[in-house]
C-alpha positions in Angstrom: 0.1 -0.4 0.3 1.6 2.7 -1.1 1.1 6.5 0.9 1.5 9.9 1.6 3.4 10.8 4.7 2.0 13.9 6.9 4.3 13.1 9.3 7.6 12.4 9.8 7.3 8.7 11.6 10.6 7.1 12.9 12.3 4.1 10.9 9.8 5.2 8.1 9.8 8.5 6.5 9.6 12.1 6.8 6.9 14.6 6.1 6.1 14.1 2.3 7.7 11.4 1.4 5.8 8.1 -0.3 6.4 5.4 0.9 5.3 1.3 0.6 4.1 -0.2 4.1 1.3 -3.5 4.7 -1.8 -3.2 3.8 -2.5 -3.4 7.5 0.0 -0.6 9.3 -1.5 2.0 6.4 -5.2 1.4 7.5 -5.4 -0.1 10.9 -2.4 2.7 12.4 -1.3 5.3 9.4 -4.2 6.9 8.0 -6.0 6.3 11.3 -3.9 8.1 13.3 -3.2 11.1 10.7 0.3 10.4 10.1 -0.2 9.7 6.4 -3.3 9.5 3.7 -3.1 7.3 0.5 -0.8 7.8 -2.7 -3.8 8.9 -5.3 -2.3 10.3 -8.5 -4.9 13.9 -7.1 -2.9 13.5 -3.6 1.0 13.0 -5.5 -0.2 16.0 -7.7 -0.8 18.0 -4.7 2.4 16.8 -2.1 4.2 18.2 -5.3 2.6 21.5 -6.0 3.0 21.4 -1.7 6.6 21.0 -2.2 7.3 23.5 -5.2 5.9 26.1 -3.1 7.9 25.1 -0.5 11.0 25.3 -2.2 10.3 29.3 -4.0 9.1 30.2 -0.3 12.9 28.4 1.4 14.3 30.4 -1.9 12.8 33.5 -1.5 13.2 33.9 2.2 17.5 32.8 1.8 17.4 36.0 -0.7 15.8 38.2 1.7 18.0 37.6 4.6 20.9 37.8 2.2 19.4 41.3 1.3 19.7 42.2 5.0 22.9 40.7 5.9 24.0 43.2 3.0 22.8 45.8 4.8 24.4 45.2 8.0 27.6 44.1 6.5 30.2 46.2 8.1 27.2 47.6 10.6 29.4 48.9 14.3 27.5 50.0 17.3 29.1 52.3 19.8 27.4 52.3 23.6 29.0 55.0 26.6 28.0 53.3 29.5 29.5 53.6 33.2 32.7 51.6 34.4 34.9 51.4 36.8 39.0 51.6 36.9 39.3 47.8 36.0 36.9 48.0 32.9 33.8 46.1 34.5 31.1 48.2 33.7 28.3 49.2 36.1 25.5 47.8 34.2 26.1 45.7 30.9 25.1 46.2 27.2 22.4 43.2 26.2 20.5 41.7 23.5 17.5 44.5 24.1 20.1 47.4 24.1 21.9 46.0 20.6 18.7 45.0 18.7 17.0 48.8 20.0 20.0 50.2 18.6 20.3 48.9 15.1 16.1 49.4 15.0 16.7 52.7 15.3 19.2 52.8 12.3 19.3 53.0 8.5 17.8 50.1 7.8 14.9 49.2 6.3 13.7 46.3 8.2 12.9 45.7 12.0 15.6 43.3 13.8 14.1 40.3 15.4 16.0 39.9 19.9 16.0 36.2 18.8 18.4 37.1 16.1 21.1 38.2 17.5 23.6 35.0 18.9 25.0 36.8 22.0 25.5 34.5 24.3 25.8 37.0 27.6 25.7 40.2 28.6 28.5 42.8 27.7 29.6 43.6 31.0 33.4 45.3 29.8 35.2 47.5 28.4 36.4 46.3 24.4 35.2 45.3 21.3 33.0 42.2 20.4 32.0 40.9 17.4 28.5 39.9 17.8 27.3 37.2 15.7 23.7 38.2 13.8 21.8 35.2 12.6 19.1 36.5 10.0 18.8 32.7 8.3 19.8 29.2 9.1 22.2 29.8 6.4 22.7 33.7 6.4 25.0 35.1 9.7 26.3 38.3 9.5 28.6 40.0 12.7 27.5 43.5 13.9 30.9 45.2 15.9 30.0 46.6 19.4 32.3 49.1 21.0 31.9 49.4 24.6 33.0 52.7 26.1 34.0 53.7 29.7 31.1 56.8 30.3 33.4 60.2 30.9 31.7 62.0 34.1 
């Protein structure tokens, strides 16, 4: 019995795959549980159209991420923060601070704070390269420099 999987099934296949299973397994388990549907000509055409649409959407997302990355290339941010003699900040520079500063800049999109890949807040004076992940395949680094505020 040929079926098209609606969900990934361990040891059987991934979403959209056409699999060949024993009739009892398909009728009694996969179809009633909503894991698969019958691989008729109409359903095969539908799944091919869905896969083509998904591939086109993924390509568009990738191109948009590359366009956004080109705007952030060479982008640098400067923060003036209160710091002690040893260069330790009294506060910190967080993901939210970086995101707010980038969004107030000259970019034509709104950066989501989840894109900023900062492991921990910045607590010392200096320069840090902060990766910004715009897509699974597109990451750009922004230079964040933190200086001690003159009091």
